[in-house]
N, C-alpha and C positions, 0 to 999 in steps of 0.2 A: 279244114285252113278254116270255111266256113263258119265250122264251129269256133273257133277262138275266135275269130273278129266278134262276132257273135256275143259270146262272152265279155270280149272288153266291151264292147259299146252295153251290156247287161250290170254293166260294175262300174262304167261311168256313171250311167244312172243310179243305180244304187249309191254311190259314191255323191253325186250332185244332191240326192232327194236327202242324204245324211248329212251331208254338209251346210244345206240350207234349215234345216230342224236346228242345228249345233248354231248355222248364224243366228236364229230366231231365238234362242233360250235368253232365259234372264241374264247369267252370269256374262254372254254376251253384249248384249243391253248394257251393262253395267261397266263393260268397256270402254264401250261404243260413249256413254255419256264423259268416263274420266279423261279419253281423248278427245273429247269436243269442249270439256271443261280446259282442259291444257291448251289449246289452241287457242279459245277465248280470252284466258290470262296472258299471253303469248302474242296475242294483237295488241289486249291492254295495256300491256309494255312497248311496246311495237306505235303505240298511239301518243303513249306518253314521255316517250323520245322524240318525235314527231314533233312535238309540241314546244316542247321545250327549247329544239332545233329552230324550229319557227318564227321563238320570241325573245331568241337571238338575233337573228336574222334583221328580222323585225327593230330592232336597238339596233346593228348595226349601218343597216340603212339608214335608222335617223339619224346617228352622229354622221355618217358621210354626206347627210342633208346640210348637217347644220357647217361643217367643215366647208363644204362648197359656198355655202352661205358667206362665209366669214371670208376667203379669198377675193367674191366677188365684190364685198365690200372694202377692204383693202385694197383689189384693183382697181376698186374706181374713187379710191382717196389718190391713188399714185397719184391716177387721170388728173384728178381737179391740182395737185401740186405740179405734174408738169403746166397745165395751162397757164 
């Protein structure tokens, strides 16, 4: 039983060492680079969508402020007529 545990430990160390070598290889670095590039493209797409949404919200707020100004002017005019 002791040899089984020792063999499992040794296998884990060997597998871990081989795994580190695979993860540090050129092919793995190419995969990491491609994945990072895809994430950056996704970030750019999200930021473009955010900018469009922000501009639309600013337009809506400006239109709402104009509408309120017109209503306030109409209310003031009605008060002058009533007086």
